[in-house]
matplotlib code that plots the C-alpha trace (Angstrom):
import matplotlib.pyplot as plt

x = [107.6, 103.9, 104.7, 107.0, 104.2, 101.6, 104.0, 104.6, 100.8, 100.2, 102.7, 101.4, 97.8, 99.0, 100.7, 97.7, 95.9, 98.0, 96.2, 92.7, 89.8, 88.8, 92.3, 92.9, 89.8, 91.0, 94.5, 93.4, 91.1, 94.1, 96.9, 95.1, 94.7, 98.2, 99.7, 97.6, 98.6, 102.3, 102.1, 100.5, 102.8, 105.9, 109.4, 109.6, 107.1, 108.7, 106.8, 107.6, 105.4, 106.4, 105.0, 106.3, 105.4, 106.9, 106.7, 107.2, 107.7, 107.3, 107.8, 105.8, 103.6, 101.4, 104.5, 103.6, 105.9, 107.9, 105.5, 102.3, 99.8, 99.3, 97.2, 94.6, 94.6, 94.6, 93.3, 96.2, 99.4, 101.8, 102.3, 104.1, 102.7, 103.6, 102.4, 101.9, 102.1, 101.6, 102.0, 101.6, 103.5, 103.1, 105.1, 104.3, 106.2, 105.0, 107.0, 104.9, 106.5, 109.9, 111.6, 111.0, 107.2, 105.7, 103.0, 104.0, 101.8, 103.0, 100.7, 101.0, 98.3, 98.6, 97.0, 98.2, 97.2, 98.1, 98.2, 98.0, 96.2, 93.5, 92.0, 94.8, 94.2, 93.9, 94.5, 97.0, 97.3, 99.0, 99.1, 100.7, 99.8, 102.0, 102.2, 105.7, 106.2, 108.5, 107.5, 110.4, 113.5, 111.8, 109.2, 109.0, 106.5, 104.7, 101.1, 100.8, 98.0, 98.6, 96.4, 97.4, 95.9, 98.1, 97.9, 98.3, 101.8, 101.1, 102.7, 102.7, 100.1, 97.3, 95.4, 94.9, 92.2, 92.9, 93.1, 93.8, 95.4, 94.0, 96.1, 95.5, 98.0, 97.7, 100.5, 101.6, 105.2, 106.3, 109.9, 111.0, 114.5, 115.6, 119.1, 121.2, 122.3, 119.2, 115.7, 112.6, 110.6, 107.0, 105.3, 101.7, 100.5, 97.2, 97.2, 94.4, 94.7, 92.0, 91.9, 89.2, 88.9, 87.2, 90.2, 92.5, 90.0, 91.1, 94.4, 92.7, 94.2, 94.1, 97.3, 97.9, 101.5, 103.1, 106.8, 108.6, 112.3, 115.3, 117.8, 121.3, 122.9, 126.6, 126.4, 128.2, 125.3, 125.3, 122.7, 121.8, 118.3, 116.8, 113.1, 110.0, 107.5, 104.1, 102.0, 98.5, 97.2, 93.7, 92.1, 88.4, 87.4, 88.4, 85.5, 84.5, 86.9, 89.7, 90.3, 91.6, 94.4, 95.2, 93.9, 92.2, 95.2, 98.4, 100.5, 104.1, 106.3, 109.9, 112.8, 115.2, 118.5, 119.0, 121.7, 122.9, 126.7, 128.6, 131.8, 133.7, 133.0, 132.7, 131.0, 127.7, 126.2, 122.5, 121.5, 118.4, 118.5, 115.5, 114.2, 110.6, 107.9, 104.7, 101.6, 98.6, 95.1, 94.2, 96.9, 99.2, 101.2, 102.5, 103.8, 107.4, 110.4, 112.9, 116.0, 115.5, 118.3, 118.6, 121.9, 122.7, 126.2, 126.8, 130.3, 131.2, 133.9, 134.5, 132.8, 130.9, 130.4, 128.4, 128.5, 125.8, 125.4, 122.2, 121.3, 118.0, 116.4, 112.8, 109.3, 107.0, 103.3, 102.2, 99.0, 99.1, 96.3, 98.6, 101.2, 101.2, 104.3, 107.8, 111.1, 113.2, 117.0, 118.8, 121.6, 121.9, 124.9, 124.3, 126.3, 125.4, 127.8, 127.4, 129.3, 128.9, 126.9, 124.0, 124.3, 123.8, 124.0, 122.6, 123.2, 122.2, 122.1, 120.1, 119.8, 117.1, 116.2, 112.4, 111.4, 107.7, 105.8, 103.0, 99.7, 99.8, 103.3, 102.3, 102.4, 106.0, 105.8, 105.7, 109.0, 109.5, 112.4, 112.8, 115.9, 115.2, 117.8, 117.4, 119.8, 118.9, 119.7, 118.8, 120.4, 119.2, 120.1, 119.3, 118.5, 117.8, 117.3, 113.6, 113.7, 115.2, 115.2, 115.7, 115.9, 115.4, 114.8, 115.6, 115.8, 114.2, 114.5, 112.9, 114.1, 112.4, 115.0, 113.9, 111.0, 108.7, 109.6, 111.2, 109.7, 111.4, 110.6, 112.3, 111.3, 112.3, 111.1, 111.9, 110.5, 110.7, 110.1, 109.3, 109.9, 109.2, 110.6, 110.4, 113.7, 116.6, 117.5, 114.2, 113.5, 116.9, 116.8, 113.4, 114.2, 111.8, 114.6, 115.7, 114.1, 112.5, 114.2]
y = [169.4, 170.3, 173.7, 172.2, 169.8, 172.6, 174.7, 171.8, 171.1, 174.8, 174.7, 171.4, 172.8, 175.8, 173.5, 171.3, 174.0, 172.7, 169.4, 170.8, 171.0, 167.3, 166.0, 168.6, 167.4, 163.8, 164.6, 166.8, 164.1, 161.7, 164.0, 165.8, 162.7, 161.5, 164.8, 164.7, 161.1, 161.9, 164.9, 162.9, 159.9, 161.9, 162.0, 158.4, 158.8, 159.2, 161.6, 162.7, 165.1, 166.0, 168.1, 167.6, 169.8, 169.1, 169.9, 167.1, 166.6, 163.2, 162.8, 159.6, 158.8, 156.3, 154.6, 155.0, 153.4, 155.6, 155.0, 155.5, 158.0, 160.0, 162.7, 160.1, 158.3, 161.3, 164.0, 166.2, 167.3, 165.5, 162.6, 164.5, 166.2, 168.4, 167.5, 169.3, 166.9, 167.6, 165.0, 164.8, 162.0, 161.0, 158.5, 157.7, 155.1, 154.5, 152.1, 150.2, 148.2, 148.0, 149.5, 146.1, 146.2, 149.1, 150.5, 151.9, 154.0, 155.4, 157.2, 159.2, 161.2, 163.4, 164.7, 164.7, 167.4, 166.6, 169.8, 168.3, 165.0, 166.0, 162.5, 161.2, 163.6, 161.5, 161.2, 158.6, 157.3, 154.6, 153.6, 150.9, 149.9, 147.5, 146.0, 144.7, 142.7, 140.6, 138.1, 137.1, 135.8, 133.2, 135.0, 138.0, 138.9, 141.5, 142.0, 144.3, 145.8, 148.0, 149.7, 151.7, 153.4, 154.5, 155.3, 152.2, 151.8, 152.1, 149.4, 150.3, 152.9, 150.4, 152.0, 155.8, 156.3, 156.7, 153.4, 153.2, 150.1, 149.3, 146.9, 145.5, 143.5, 141.8, 139.7, 138.0, 137.1, 134.9, 134.1, 131.5, 132.1, 128.5, 129.5, 132.7, 131.6, 129.8, 131.2, 129.6, 132.2, 131.8, 134.3, 134.4, 137.0, 137.7, 140.3, 141.5, 143.9, 145.5, 147.8, 150.3, 149.7, 146.7, 146.2, 145.5, 143.7, 140.3, 141.0, 141.5, 138.8, 137.3, 135.8, 133.7, 133.2, 130.8, 131.0, 128.9, 128.3, 128.3, 131.2, 131.0, 134.0, 134.6, 137.4, 139.9, 141.1, 138.2, 135.5, 132.5, 131.4, 128.2, 128.0, 126.9, 129.3, 128.5, 131.1, 130.5, 133.1, 133.3, 135.8, 136.1, 138.2, 135.7, 133.8, 132.2, 132.0, 133.9, 131.0, 129.0, 131.5, 133.2, 130.5, 131.2, 130.9, 129.1, 127.7, 128.7, 126.5, 127.6, 126.1, 129.0, 130.0, 133.6, 135.4, 138.8, 138.7, 141.5, 140.7, 143.6, 146.9, 148.4, 145.7, 143.8, 141.1, 140.2, 137.1, 135.0, 132.0, 129.6, 126.8, 127.7, 125.5, 127.0, 124.9, 126.4, 125.5, 124.1, 125.1, 122.2, 122.4, 125.9, 124.6, 125.5, 125.5, 128.3, 129.1, 132.6, 134.8, 138.2, 139.8, 143.1, 144.4, 147.6, 149.0, 152.1, 153.3, 156.3, 158.1, 160.1, 157.6, 154.4, 152.1, 149.4, 146.6, 144.6, 141.5, 139.7, 136.9, 135.8, 135.8, 138.7, 139.2, 141.5, 143.4, 142.1, 139.8, 138.1, 137.0, 134.8, 136.3, 137.7, 136.3, 139.4, 139.3, 142.5, 144.4, 147.8, 149.9, 152.9, 155.4, 157.8, 160.7, 163.2, 166.1, 168.3, 168.5, 170.0, 168.3, 164.7, 163.1, 159.7, 158.1, 154.8, 152.8, 149.7, 147.1, 144.4, 141.6, 140.9, 137.5, 137.2, 133.9, 134.5, 132.6, 132.1, 130.9, 130.8, 134.6, 134.7, 138.4, 139.3, 139.9, 137.6, 139.6, 143.2, 145.1, 147.9, 150.5, 153.2, 155.8, 158.4, 160.1, 162.8, 165.7, 167.0, 170.2, 170.8, 174.5, 174.2, 171.4, 171.1, 172.1, 170.3, 171.1, 168.3, 167.5, 163.9, 162.2, 159.3, 158.3, 155.0, 153.0, 149.7, 147.8, 144.7, 142.0, 141.2, 143.4, 146.3, 149.8, 151.3, 153.1, 156.2, 158.0, 160.9, 162.4, 165.3, 166.3, 169.5, 169.8, 171.1, 169.2, 170.5, 168.0, 168.1, 165.4, 165.4, 163.5, 164.5, 162.0, 160.1, 161.3, 160.4, 157.0, 156.1, 157.4, 160.4, 162.8, 160.9, 161.7, 158.7, 157.3]
z = [150.3, 150.0, 148.6, 145.9, 144.9, 144.7, 142.6, 140.2, 140.0, 139.1, 136.3, 135.0, 135.0, 132.9, 130.5, 130.2, 128.2, 125.3, 125.5, 125.2, 127.5, 127.5, 128.0, 130.7, 132.6, 132.5, 133.6, 136.4, 137.7, 137.8, 138.8, 141.7, 143.9, 143.1, 144.3, 147.5, 148.1, 147.5, 149.9, 152.7, 152.2, 153.1, 151.8, 150.8, 147.9, 144.5, 142.1, 138.6, 136.5, 133.0, 130.2, 126.7, 123.7, 120.3, 116.6, 114.2, 110.5, 108.7, 105.0, 104.7, 107.7, 105.7, 104.3, 100.6, 98.0, 95.7, 92.7, 94.7, 93.1, 96.3, 94.5, 93.5, 96.8, 99.2, 96.9, 98.2, 96.7, 99.0, 101.4, 104.2, 107.3, 110.2, 113.7, 117.0, 119.9, 123.6, 126.3, 130.1, 131.9, 135.6, 137.6, 141.3, 143.4, 146.9, 149.1, 151.6, 154.4, 152.6, 149.5, 147.8, 148.5, 146.6, 144.4, 141.0, 138.7, 135.4, 132.9, 129.7, 127.9, 124.9, 121.7, 118.1, 115.7, 112.1, 110.1, 106.5, 107.4, 109.9, 109.5, 111.7, 114.6, 117.8, 121.5, 122.7, 126.2, 128.2, 131.9, 134.0, 137.5, 139.4, 142.9, 143.6, 146.8, 149.0, 151.6, 153.8, 152.2, 150.0, 147.9, 145.6, 143.0, 140.9, 139.7, 136.7, 134.7, 131.6, 129.0, 125.9, 122.9, 120.0, 116.3, 114.1, 112.7, 109.0, 106.8, 103.0, 102.2, 101.9, 104.7, 104.7, 107.4, 111.1, 112.9, 116.7, 118.3, 121.8, 123.9, 127.4, 129.4, 132.8, 134.3, 137.5, 138.4, 141.2, 142.2, 144.8, 146.3, 146.7, 147.9, 147.6, 144.1, 142.8, 141.9, 140.3, 138.4, 137.2, 134.9, 133.7, 131.1, 129.3, 126.5, 124.2, 121.2, 119.1, 116.1, 115.3, 111.5, 109.9, 107.6, 110.6, 112.9, 111.6, 113.4, 116.8, 119.1, 122.5, 123.9, 127.0, 128.1, 130.7, 131.4, 134.0, 134.6, 136.9, 137.4, 138.7, 140.3, 140.8, 143.3, 141.1, 139.0, 136.5, 136.1, 133.8, 133.0, 131.6, 130.9, 129.1, 127.5, 126.0, 124.2, 122.9, 120.4, 119.0, 116.5, 117.5, 114.5, 111.9, 110.4, 107.1, 104.2, 105.8, 108.1, 105.1, 104.7, 108.0, 110.4, 113.8, 116.0, 116.9, 119.8, 120.4, 122.5, 123.4, 125.3, 126.0, 127.5, 128.7, 130.6, 131.9, 132.2, 133.8, 131.9, 133.6, 135.3, 131.9, 129.7, 130.0, 127.8, 127.6, 125.6, 124.9, 122.6, 122.1, 120.0, 119.1, 117.6, 116.2, 115.6, 113.8, 114.7, 111.2, 108.7, 109.8, 106.6, 107.8, 111.1, 111.6, 114.0, 114.4, 116.4, 117.8, 119.2, 120.9, 122.0, 123.6, 124.5, 126.4, 126.9, 128.9, 126.6, 128.9, 131.7, 129.1, 126.3, 126.2, 123.1, 122.3, 119.8, 119.4, 117.3, 116.9, 114.8, 115.5, 114.0, 114.3, 113.6, 110.8, 109.7, 106.1, 105.0, 102.5, 105.0, 108.1, 109.8, 109.1, 110.2, 111.1, 111.5, 112.3, 113.9, 115.5, 116.7, 118.9, 120.9, 123.7, 124.5, 127.3, 125.7, 128.7, 131.9, 129.9, 126.5, 125.5, 122.1, 120.9, 117.5, 116.1, 112.8, 112.2, 109.4, 109.3, 106.8, 106.9, 105.3, 104.7, 104.9, 102.4, 102.5, 98.7, 97.7, 94.0, 93.8, 92.4, 91.6, 95.3, 97.0, 100.0, 101.5, 102.4, 103.7, 106.1, 106.9, 109.5, 110.9, 113.5, 116.7, 119.1, 121.0, 124.3, 126.1, 129.7, 129.9, 133.6, 136.1, 135.1, 131.4, 128.5, 124.8, 122.3, 118.6, 117.4, 114.0, 111.7, 108.0, 107.0, 103.8, 102.8, 99.7, 98.2, 97.5, 93.9, 92.7, 93.7, 94.7, 97.8, 100.8, 102.2, 105.4, 107.1, 110.4, 112.6, 116.0, 118.0, 121.5, 125.0, 128.3, 131.7, 134.5, 138.2, 140.5, 144.3, 144.5, 142.3, 139.6, 139.3, 135.8, 134.5, 136.2, 134.7, 131.2, 131.3, 130.2, 127.1, 123.7, 122.1, 118.9]

ax = plt.figure().add_subplot(projection="3d")
ax.plot(x, y, z, "-o")
ax.set_aspect("equal")
plt.show()
């Protein structure tokens, strides 16, 4: 066991040269004590180390419309880029007095080198620490803290400089087991987000969530939930005149029904339906109510093929100073096929209608609805138990419903992953071996 961990650490250190000296130092400082801790803890410790290096192409990373004068905006001949990305991922799970009481640490650190748009070069990271526990037969819970830094998800070409999103989440979950078939869950969450640029700072927000309900279990893997959720959101950087259009915050109140239903050995349904009311701090005329819905169906068509269907309809926040929110309704169909012991293929297609709630409804020339269509997939080939090659990509198209011009985006990613796991199957179980969409 120690020799395997030392060998994995040596290989990981060699691979870290791809990330650069500064990133290498940070990862070494984190990974070294984790490996030592895992070694001393014995065989019950679960450890996954992964290095991912990929080349990527994106035809429109800043999401320019078709008629945008890219030459004038960027002073370059095109709006596409190629990207070299390198990542290190770590997962450590340490059971304490029982398998249900454990410490979990998951982290990812990587650099992004944009060949044609060096202004977007950045380092992205994310980590999650959790303490999951059980006290007797009555109480279970989880304490979680998470931080992440990632490149801003560009909207329509309006912003061309680098902007990083920083998000911090802390939460506490408590579940009372009233009987073998009844639980009372309580969840508290605090989330903060912040952007680097002044243009997006008005979308920095603080959110406080409280969720309480009752859950009924049938003993066969299915459950039904009824609950109440309240979310208070504030935007601390909004001052002056902008408060008359975007407001300083709002309060969401939801009554919801959710269920996970194991219909058969092959089919599972996950559903969440709610009646939501939003109340703005001062823009009372923009208060609204909405029925939200989310549905996911998974069907094991064969031992090698899994089919999935998703549906959703709910409001989302948006980094657009002319809009309060969007109401998105969409569907997705996806399929995963294990063609052989070494090859796995995943395909999906998605269609979404985005309805914008603009702050100035007199701007009739603006489209209030957009249709987004995306199709993509990935293929992974396991060259050896610890090395996987993969190709992934998608094509995206956004069409205004009544005016304006379309947005097109095509991406392609080709990469290689090296994975060490001290217990066979951990990486597959936790999704480390599946290329992202």
